[in-house]
DSSP file (Angstrom, degrees, kcal/mol; ACC not computed):
  #  RESIDUE AA STRUCTURE BP1 BP2  ACC     N-H-->O    O-->H-N    N-H-->O    O-->H-N    TCO  KAPPA ALPHA  PHI   PSI    X-CA   Y-CA   Z-CA
    1    1 A X              0   0    0      0, 0.0     2,-0.1     0, 0.0     0, 0.0   0.000 360.0 360.0 360.0 141.5   71.4  130.5   93.3
    2    2 A X     >  -     0   0    0      1,-0.1     4,-1.7     4,-0.0     5,-0.2  -0.422 360.0-100.4 -91.3 174.7   68.7  128.3   92.1
    3    3 A X  H  > S+     0   0    0      1,-0.2     4,-2.4     2,-0.2     5,-0.2   0.851 117.6  54.9 -64.0 -38.9   68.5  124.6   92.8
    4    4 A X  H  > S+     0   0    0      1,-0.2     4,-2.6     2,-0.2    -1,-0.2   0.905 107.9  49.2 -65.5 -40.5   69.7  123.5   89.3
    5    5 A X  H  > S+     0   0    0      2,-0.2     4,-2.5     1,-0.2    -1,-0.2   0.918 111.8  49.1 -64.1 -43.2   72.9  125.5   89.7
    6    6 A X  H  X S+     0   0    0     -4,-1.7     4,-1.9     2,-0.2    -2,-0.2   0.899 112.9  46.8 -64.3 -41.7   73.6  124.1   93.1
    7    7 A X  H  X S+     0   0    0     -4,-2.4     4,-2.2     2,-0.2    -2,-0.2   0.905 112.2  51.1 -66.7 -41.3   73.0  120.5   91.9
    8    8 A X  H  X S+     0   0    0     -4,-2.6     4,-2.1     1,-0.2    -2,-0.2   0.912 110.6  47.9 -63.1 -43.2   75.2  121.1   88.9
    9    9 A X  H  X S+     0   0    0     -4,-2.5     4,-2.4     1,-0.2    -1,-0.2   0.867 110.2  53.4 -65.2 -36.1   78.1  122.4   91.0
   10   10 A X  H  X S+     0   0    0     -4,-1.9     4,-2.3     2,-0.2    -2,-0.2   0.908 108.9  48.3 -64.9 -41.7   77.7  119.5   93.4
   11   11 A X  H  X S+     0   0    0     -4,-2.2     4,-2.1     2,-0.2    -2,-0.2   0.911 112.3  48.7 -65.8 -42.4   78.0  117.0   90.6
   12   12 A X  H  X S+     0   0    0     -4,-2.1     4,-2.1     2,-0.2    -2,-0.2   0.908 111.5  50.2 -64.0 -41.4   81.1  118.8   89.2
   13   13 A X  H  X S+     0   0    0     -4,-2.4     4,-2.1     1,-0.2    -2,-0.2   0.908 110.8  48.7 -64.2 -42.4   82.7  118.9   92.6
   14   14 A X  H  X S+     0   0    0     -4,-2.3     4,-1.9     1,-0.2    -1,-0.2   0.878 110.1  52.0 -65.6 -37.3   82.1  115.1   93.2
   15   15 A X  H  X S+     0   0    0     -4,-2.1     4,-1.0     2,-0.2    -1,-0.2   0.904 110.7  47.8 -65.6 -40.3   83.5  114.3   89.8
   16   16 A X  H  < S+     0   0    0     -4,-2.1     3,-0.4     1,-0.2     4,-0.3   0.879 111.5  49.9 -68.3 -37.4   86.7  116.3   90.6
   17   17 A X  H >< S+     0   0    0     -4,-2.1     3,-1.0     1,-0.2    -1,-0.2   0.867 108.0  55.0 -67.7 -35.4   87.1  114.6   94.0
   18   18 A X  H 3< S+     0   0    0     -4,-1.9     3,-0.4     1,-0.2    -1,-0.2   0.721  98.9  60.3 -72.5 -21.9   86.7  111.2   92.4
   19   19 A X  T 3< S+     0   0    0     -4,-1.0    -1,-0.2    -3,-0.4    -2,-0.2   0.481  88.5  74.1 -88.8   1.7   89.5  111.6   89.9
   20   20 A X    <   +     0   0    0     -3,-1.0    -1,-0.2    -4,-0.3    -2,-0.1  -0.205  66.1 162.3-103.0  42.8   92.2  112.1   92.5
   21   21 A X        -     0   0    0     -3,-0.4     2,-0.6     1,-0.1    -3,-0.0  -0.320  29.1-144.4 -63.7 142.3   92.4  108.5   93.7
   22   22 A X        +     0   0    0      3,-0.0     2,-0.3    -2,-0.0    -1,-0.1  -0.942  29.6 157.7-114.3 118.8   95.6  107.6   95.7
   23   23 A X        -     0   0    0     -2,-0.6     3,-0.1     3,-0.0     2,-0.0  -0.944  49.8 -86.9-132.3 154.8   97.0  104.2   95.2
   24   24 A X        -     0   0    0     -2,-0.3     2,-0.2     1,-0.1    -2,-0.0  -0.355  50.6-109.0 -61.6 141.6  100.5  102.9   95.8
   25   25 A X        -     0   0    0     -2,-0.0     2,-0.3    -3,-0.0    21,-0.2  -0.498  39.7-177.7 -73.7 139.1  102.8  103.4   92.8
   26   26 A X        -     0   0    0     -2,-0.2     3,-0.1    -3,-0.1     2,-0.0  -0.975  30.4-102.7-134.3 148.1  103.7  100.2   90.9
   27   27 A X        -     0   0    0     -2,-0.3     3,-0.1     1,-0.1     6,-0.1  -0.355  45.5 -96.7 -69.2 153.9  106.0   99.7   87.9
   28   28 A X    >   -     0   0    0      4,-0.1     3,-2.3     1,-0.1    -1,-0.1  -0.393  54.2 -87.3 -65.3 144.7  104.4   99.2   84.5
   29   29 A X  T 3  S+     0   0    0      1,-0.3    -1,-0.1    -3,-0.1     3,-0.1  -0.307 116.9  24.4 -58.1 133.4  104.2   95.6   83.6
   30   30 A X  T 3  S+     0   0    0      1,-0.3     2,-0.3    -3,-0.1    -1,-0.3   0.314 105.6  95.6  93.4  -7.6  107.3   94.4   81.9
   31   31 A X    <   -     0   0    0     -3,-2.3    -1,-0.3     0, 0.0     2,-0.2  -0.877  64.6-136.6-115.6 150.2  109.5   97.1   83.5
   32   32 A X        -     0   0    0     -2,-0.3    -4,-0.1     1,-0.1     3,-0.1  -0.493  28.4 -91.7 -98.7 170.6  111.6   96.8   86.6
   33   33 A X        -     0   0    0     -2,-0.2    -1,-0.1     1,-0.2     3,-0.1  -0.303  59.5 -77.6 -71.3 163.2  112.1   99.1   89.5
   34   34 A X        -     0   0    0     10,-0.1    -1,-0.2     1,-0.1     3,-0.1  -0.228  58.4 -92.8 -61.2 155.2  115.0  101.7   89.4
   35   35 A X        -     0   0    0      1,-0.1     2,-0.3    -3,-0.1     9,-0.2  -0.256  45.3 -95.3 -66.7 155.9  118.4  100.4   90.1
   36   36 A X        -     0   0    0      7,-0.1     7,-0.1    -3,-0.1    -1,-0.1  -0.588  46.5-115.3 -72.5 128.3  119.8  100.5   93.7
   37   37 A X    >   -     0   0    0     -2,-0.3     3,-1.8     5,-0.3     2,-0.2  -0.244  37.9 -89.3 -63.4 153.7  121.9  103.7   94.1
   38   38 A X  T 3  S+     0   0    0      1,-0.3    -1,-0.1     3,-0.0     3,-0.1  -0.445 114.4  17.0 -64.3 130.1  125.6  103.3   94.7
   39   39 A X  T 3  S+     0   0    0      1,-0.3     2,-0.3    -2,-0.2    -1,-0.3   0.283  97.7 117.7  90.9 -10.3  126.2  103.1   98.5
   40   40 A X    <   -     0   0    0     -3,-1.8    -1,-0.3     1,-0.1     3,-0.1  -0.675  55.4-151.3 -90.9 145.8  122.6  102.2   99.4
   41   41 A X  S    S+     0   0    0     -2,-0.3     2,-0.3    -3,-0.1    -1,-0.1   0.781  79.1  24.9 -85.8 -27.5  121.8   98.9  101.0
   42   42 A X  S    S-     0   0    0      3,-0.0    -5,-0.3    -5,-0.0     2,-0.2  -0.893  88.9 -95.9-132.4 163.1  118.3   98.6   99.7
   43   43 A X        -     0   0    0     -2,-0.3    -7,-0.1    -7,-0.1     2,-0.1  -0.533  48.6-105.2 -74.7 143.5  116.3   99.9   96.7
   44   44 A X        -     0   0    0     -9,-0.2   -10,-0.1    -2,-0.2     2,-0.1  -0.407  32.8-128.5 -69.6 146.2  114.3  103.1   97.3
   45   45 A X     >  -     0   0    0     -2,-0.1     4,-1.9     1,-0.1     5,-0.2  -0.390  26.1-104.0 -85.8 170.1  110.6  102.7   97.6
   46   46 A X  H  > S+     0   0    0      1,-0.2     4,-1.4     2,-0.2     5,-0.1   0.849 120.9  55.5 -64.2 -33.1  108.0  104.8   95.7
   47   47 A X  H  > S+     0   0    0      1,-0.2     4,-1.1     2,-0.2    -1,-0.2   0.924 108.6  45.8 -66.5 -44.0  107.3  106.8   98.8
   48   48 A X  H  4 S+     0   0    0      1,-0.2    -1,-0.2     2,-0.2    -2,-0.2   0.833 111.2  53.4 -69.9 -30.0  110.9  107.8   99.3
   49   49 A X  H  < S+     0   0    0     -4,-1.9    -1,-0.2     1,-0.2    -2,-0.2   0.808 108.0  50.9 -71.9 -28.6  111.3  108.6   95.6
   50   50 A X  H  < S+     0   0    0     -4,-1.4     2,-0.6    -3,-0.2    -1,-0.2   0.708  96.4  77.4 -82.3 -20.7  108.3  111.0   95.7
   51   51 A X  S  < S-     0   0    0     -4,-1.1     2,-0.0    -3,-0.1    -1,-0.0  -0.808  83.7-129.6 -93.0 121.9  109.5  113.0   98.7
   52   52 A X        -     0   0    0     -2,-0.6    -2,-0.1     1,-0.1    -3,-0.0  -0.364  22.7-117.4 -70.2 149.3  112.2  115.5   97.8
   53   53 A X     >  -     0   0    0      1,-0.1     4,-1.7    -2,-0.0     3,-0.1  -0.258  26.6-104.9 -77.6 170.7  115.4  115.5   99.9
   54   54 A X  T  4 S+     0   0    0      1,-0.2    -1,-0.1     2,-0.2    -2,-0.1   0.854 123.3  54.9 -63.9 -34.3  116.6  118.4  102.0
   55   55 A X  T  4 S+     0   0    0      1,-0.2     3,-0.5     2,-0.1    -1,-0.2   0.849 107.8  48.6 -68.8 -33.0  119.2  119.2   99.4
   56   56 A X  T  4 S+     0   0    0      1,-0.3     2,-0.3    -3,-0.1    -1,-0.2   0.819 126.2  26.8 -75.9 -30.9  116.5  119.3   96.6
   57   57 A X  S  < S-     0   0    0     -4,-1.7    -1,-0.3     3,-0.0    -2,-0.1  -0.673  84.4-171.7-131.6  78.2  114.3  121.6   98.7
   58   58 A X        -     0   0    0     -3,-0.5     2,-0.1    -2,-0.3    -3,-0.1  -0.241  31.7 -97.8 -69.7 158.8  116.4  123.7  101.1
   59   59 A X        -     0   0    0      1,-0.1     2,-0.3    -5,-0.1    -1,-0.1  -0.465  41.6-117.2 -72.3 149.0  115.0  125.9  103.8
   60   60 A X        -     0   0    0     -2,-0.1     2,-0.7    -3,-0.1    -1,-0.1  -0.668  11.8-141.6 -91.2 143.0  114.8  129.5  102.9
   61   61 A X        +     0   0    0     -2,-0.3    -1,-0.0     1,-0.1    -2,-0.0  -0.908  22.1 175.5-101.6 110.9  116.6  132.2  104.8
   62   62 A X        +     0   0    0     -2,-0.7     2,-0.3     2,-0.1    -1,-0.1   0.163  27.1 137.8-104.5  18.3  114.3  135.1  105.0
   63   63 A X        -     0   0    0      1,-0.1     2,-0.2     3,-0.0    -2,-0.1  -0.493  46.3-140.9 -67.6 125.7  116.6  137.3  107.2
   64   64 A X        -     0   0    0     -2,-0.3     2,-0.7     1,-0.1    -1,-0.1  -0.558  20.6-103.9 -87.6 151.7  116.4  140.8  105.9
   65   65 A X        +     0   0    0     -2,-0.2     3,-0.1     1,-0.2    -1,-0.1  -0.648  41.6 175.3 -73.2 115.9  119.4  143.1  105.7
   66   66 A X        +     0   0    0     -2,-0.7     2,-0.4     1,-0.2    -1,-0.2   0.721  62.9  32.4 -99.2 -24.2  118.9  145.5  108.6
   67   67 A X        -     0   0    0      2,-0.0     2,-0.4     0, 0.0    -1,-0.2  -0.997  69.5-142.6-134.5 137.5  122.1  147.5  108.4
   68   68 A X        -     0   0    0     -2,-0.4     2,-0.4    -3,-0.1    -3,-0.0  -0.810  20.4-161.0 -96.6 141.6  124.2  148.5  105.5
   69   69 A X        -     0   0    0     -2,-0.4     2,-0.3     3,-0.0     3,-0.0  -0.906  24.1-107.0-122.1 149.1  127.9  148.5  105.9
   70   70 A X        -     0   0    0     -2,-0.4     2,-0.2     1,-0.1     0, 0.0  -0.546  42.0-114.7 -71.1 134.6  130.7  150.2  104.0
   71   71 A X        -     0   0    0     -2,-0.3     3,-0.1     1,-0.1    -1,-0.1  -0.481  28.9-127.1 -72.3 138.9  132.6  147.7  101.9
   72   72 A X        -     0   0    0     -2,-0.2     2,-0.2     1,-0.1    -1,-0.1  -0.258  39.2 -74.5 -78.2 171.5  136.2  147.2  102.9
   73   73 A X        -     0   0    0      1,-0.1     2,-0.7     2,-0.0    -1,-0.1  -0.481  43.2-146.8 -68.6 132.7  139.2  147.4  100.5
   74   74 A X    >   -     0   0    0     -2,-0.2     3,-1.5     1,-0.1    -1,-0.1  -0.900   7.1-162.8-104.5 112.0  139.4  144.4   98.2
   75   75 A X  T 3  S+     0   0    0     -2,-0.7    -1,-0.1     1,-0.3    -2,-0.0   0.679  90.4  55.3 -69.2 -14.5  143.1  143.5   97.4
   76   76 A X  T 3  S+     0   0    0      1,-0.1     2,-1.7     2,-0.1    -1,-0.3   0.425  76.7 101.5 -96.9   0.8  142.0  141.4   94.4
   77   77 A X    <   +     0   0    0     -3,-1.5     2,-0.3     0, 0.0    -1,-0.1  -0.618  55.3 162.9 -85.3  81.6  140.0  144.2   92.7
   78   78 A X        -     0   0    0     -2,-1.7     3,-0.1     1,-0.1     2,-0.1  -0.703  42.1-106.1-103.4 150.9  142.6  145.0   90.1
   79   79 A X        -     0   0    0     -2,-0.3    -1,-0.1     1,-0.1     2,-0.0  -0.395  50.0 -89.2 -70.1 154.6  142.2  146.9   86.9
   80   80 A X        -     0   0    0      1,-0.1     2,-0.2    -2,-0.1    -1,-0.1  -0.325  42.6-117.6 -65.1 146.2  142.2  144.9   83.7
   81   81 A X        -     0   0    0     -3,-0.1     2,-0.4     1,-0.1    -1,-0.1  -0.578  25.7-114.9 -83.1 146.6  145.6  144.3   82.1
   82   82 A X        -     0   0    0     -2,-0.2     2,-0.3     1,-0.0    -1,-0.1  -0.653  28.0-126.8 -81.7 136.3  146.2  145.7   78.6
   83   83 A X        -     0   0    0     -2,-0.4     2,-0.1     1,-0.1    -1,-0.0  -0.639  24.7-114.2 -81.0 135.4  146.8  143.0   76.0
   84   84 A X              0   0    0     -2,-0.3    -1,-0.1     1,-0.1     0, 0.0  -0.450 360.0 360.0 -68.2 143.5  150.0  143.3   74.0
   85   85 A X              0   0    0     -2,-0.1    -1,-0.1     0, 0.0    -2,-0.0   0.429 360.0 360.0-107.4 360.0  149.3  144.1   70.3
């Protein structure tokens, strides 16, 4: 790589790093914060709203099926009934 390419890549990298500023979230002027959820004692903060709950992002179960088993008899597996005509 020559010097110009390296300088150009450095400038692009610095520009990309600069546009990802992190500041606390604030409501737009003239708008209020979200309503307090039913049953909560306080209103949620922007940090708690940005972090998904365990229910929204459950842990994955990656256990593989290691043995196959023969299925037992299912008493509810009945043939379809014929409709009267």
